[in-house]
C-alpha positions in Angstrom: 38.9 27.1 -4.4 37.9 27.6 -7.9 36.2 30.5 -9.6 32.8 30.5 -11.1 34.3 31.4 -14.4 36.6 28.3 -14.3 33.5 26.2 -13.6 31.6 27.8 -16.5 34.6 27.0 -18.8 34.2 23.3 -18.0 30.5 23.3 -18.9 30.9 21.9 -22.5 33.1 19.1 -21.4 30.7 18.3 -18.5 27.8 18.3 -21.0 29.5 15.7 -23.3 30.3 13.5 -20.3 26.7 13.8 -19.0 25.4 12.9 -22.5 27.5 9.7 -22.4 26.0 8.8 -19.1 22.3 9.7 -19.7 22.1 9.3 -23.6 19.4 11.9 -23.5 20.1 15.6 -24.2 17.5 16.9 -21.7 18.6 14.6 -19.0 22.2 15.5 -19.7 21.4 19.2 -19.3 19.7 18.5 -16.0 22.7 16.6 -14.8 25.1 19.4 -15.8 22.9 21.9 -13.9 22.8 19.6 -10.8 26.6 19.1 -11.0 27.4 22.8 -11.3 25.1 23.6 -8.4 26.6 20.9 -6.2 30.2 21.9 -7.2 29.4 25.5 -6.1 27.8 24.3 -2.8 30.8 22.0 -2.0 33.6 24.2 -3.4 35.2 24.2 0.1 36.1 20.5 -0.5 38.0 21.3 -3.7 41.7 21.1 -3.2 44.0 23.5 -5.0 46.0 21.8 -7.7 43.3 19.3 -8.5 42.0 19.1 -12.0 38.6 20.9 -12.0 37.1 18.7 -14.7 38.2 15.5 -13.0 36.7 16.7 -9.7 33.4 17.9 -11.2 33.0 14.8 -13.4 33.4 12.7 -10.2 30.7 14.8 -8.6 28.5 14.3 -11.7 29.0 10.6 -11.7 28.0 10.3 -8.1 24.9 12.3 -8.7 24.1 10.2 -11.7 24.5 6.9 -9.8 22.4 8.2 -6.9 19.6 9.2 -9.2 19.8 5.9 -11.0 19.5 3.9 -7.8 16.7 6.1 -6.5 14.7 5.5 -9.8 15.4 1.8 -9.6 14.0 1.6 -6.0 10.9 3.6 -7.0 10.3 1.5 -10.1 10.7 -1.7 -8.1 8.3 -0.4 -5.4 5.7 0.5 -8.0 6.2 -2.7 -9.9 5.8 -4.8 -6.8 2.6 -2.9 -5.8 1.2 -3.2 -9.3 2.0 -6.9 -9.4 0.6 -7.5 -6.0 -2.6 -5.7 -7.0 -2.8 -7.9 -10.1 -2.2 -11.1 -8.1 -4.6 -10.5 -5.3 -7.6 -9.5 -7.3 -10.5 -11.8 -6.6 -13.0 -12.8 -9.3 -16.2 -10.8 -9.0 -18.4 -13.9 -9.5 -17.4 -15.3 -6.1 -18.1 -12.0 -4.4 -21.5 -11.8 -6.0 -22.3 -15.4 -5.1 -21.2 -14.8 -1.5 -23.2 -11.7 -1.2 -26.2 -13.5 -2.6 -25.8 -16.3 -0.1 -25.5 -13.9 2.7 -28.6 -11.9 1.7 -30.6 -15.2 1.4 -29.5 -16.3 4.9 -30.1 -12.9 6.4 -33.7 -13.0 5.1 -34.2 -16.4 6.8 -33.2 -15.0 10.2 -35.8 -13.9 12.7 -36.6 -10.2 12.7 -35.0 -9.4 16.1 -31.8 -11.3 15.1 -31.6 -9.7 11.7 -32.2 -6.2 13.2 -29.4 -6.8 15.8 -26.9 -7.9 13.1 -27.7 -4.9 10.9 -27.4 -2.4 13.8 -24.2 -3.8 15.2 -22.3 -5.4 12.4 -23.4 -3.4 9.4 -24.3 0.0 10.8 -21.5 -0.2 13.4 -23.5 1.0 16.4 -22.1 0.4 19.9 -24.0 -2.0 22.2 -25.1 0.9 24.4 -26.6 2.7 21.4 -28.5 -0.3 20.4 -29.7 -0.8 23.9 -31.0 2.8 24.1 -32.7 2.6 20.6 -34.5 -0.7 21.3 -35.1 0.1 25.0 -33.6 -3.2 26.2 -30.7 -4.0 28.5 -27.1 -4.2 27.1 -27.0 -7.9 28.2 -30.0 -8.6 26.0 -28.3 -6.9 23.1 -25.2 -9.1 23.6 -27.1 -12.3 23.9 -29.3 -11.6 20.9 -26.3 -10.7 18.9 -24.5 -13.9 19.9 -27.5 -16.0 19.0 -28.0 -14.1 15.7 -24.3 -14.7 14.8 -24.6 -18.4 15.6 -27.8 -18.8 13.6 -26.4 -16.9 10.6 -23.2 -19.1 10.8 -25.4 -22.2 10.9 -27.5 -21.0 7.9 -24.3 -20.1 5.9 -22.7 -23.5 6.6 -25.9 -25.4 5.7 -26.1 -23.4 2.5 -22.4 -24.0 1.6 -22.2 -27.7 2.5 -19.7 -27.3 5.3 -20.1 -28.7 8.8 -18.5 -27.2 12.0 -17.3 -29.4 14.8 -16.0 -28.3 18.2 -12.6 -29.7 19.3 -11.8 -30.7 22.8 -10.4 -27.2 23.6 -13.6 -25.5 22.2 -12.1 -24.4 18.8 -14.3 -24.5 15.8 -13.3 -26.8 12.9 -15.1 -26.5 9.6 -15.2 -29.5 7.3 -16.7 -29.7 3.8 -19.3 -32.5 3.6 
């Protein structure tokens, strides 16, 4: 074991070592404080006859390396998230064009189909809620919604110049015309 006074006597040497590691006086001071606190917490691991400065400088180096690695991981995570956000940003013109096409096609739908799509797909109502509001059976809600989706898909494809074909197994295949 070592005494608190012996640890305090090593403070100046520890600060110089920390300054060589961090190259910043404020960071060096923080590292010295962390090292002294850790040394006091782990004093039971100190073996008599060991050089106190060597032992505490090893503790300091381990703290420094751990902080450096942690900062690198955090920086890499934030950089990846920032880069991903930059890469995946869609141009606003396409969104405006798509919304305009969707609005035009929705206007061309029949009123019952448009109403059904708005209630279920946009408002998010459950089939049962729509059934109660319109006073129609749930089966009618489902069939109208299915027909409305098919009609909207057909209008959107006609508007974009793509054609959908059904494969032998029933899967939809869109092809630009």
